[in-house]
C-alpha positions in Angstrom: 17.0 51.2 44.0 14.1 53.8 43.5 10.3 53.4 43.9 9.2 53.0 39.9 5.4 55.1 40.3 5.2 55.3 36.8 3.3 52.5 34.8 6.1 49.0 34.8 3.9 46.5 33.7 3.4 45.1 30.2 -0.3 43.9 30.5 -1.4 45.5 33.9 -5.2 44.5 33.3 -4.1 40.9 32.3 -2.3 41.2 36.0 -5.5 42.2 37.1 -7.6 39.9 36.1 -5.1 37.1 37.7 -5.1 39.1 41.3 -8.6 39.3 41.1 -9.6 35.0 40.0 -6.6 35.1 42.7 -9.3 35.5 45.4 -12.0 34.0 43.3 -13.7 32.2 46.5 -11.8 32.6 49.1 -13.9 34.3 52.1 -12.3 38.1 53.4 -9.9 36.5 56.2 -8.6 34.0 53.6 -8.2 37.0 50.5 -6.2 39.0 53.7 -4.4 36.0 53.6 -3.7 36.0 50.4 -2.8 40.0 50.3 -0.4 39.2 53.0 1.4 36.4 51.1 2.1 38.4 48.1 2.2 41.4 49.7 5.6 38.7 51.6 7.4 37.5 48.3 7.0 40.1 46.6 9.2 42.2 49.4 11.1 40.0 49.2 12.0 40.0 45.5 12.7 43.4 45.4 14.7 43.0 48.9 16.0 46.8 48.8 14.3 48.2 52.1 14.5 51.7 51.2 12.3 50.9 47.8 10.0 48.6 50.4 9.7 51.7 53.1 9.2 54.0 50.3 6.4 52.0 49.2 3.8 51.8 52.0 4.6 55.3 52.5 2.9 55.9 48.9 0.3 52.8 49.3 -0.4 54.5 53.1 -1.4 57.8 51.7 -3.2 56.6 49.0 -0.4 58.0 46.1 -0.4 54.4 43.6 
């Protein structure tokens, strides 16, 4: 599987709003924990170590 970097979300603004809403009222630590849980869930869903590593590399480089 190749890492998809083109927009692949039907309604990105609504999903971004949902992400912000999930963080509402959380402390910085709670927000970081939510992000970690979300990342782990999505990594498990993707299930392809090569794709996940490619995503980590691009995110670390700030190329998202």
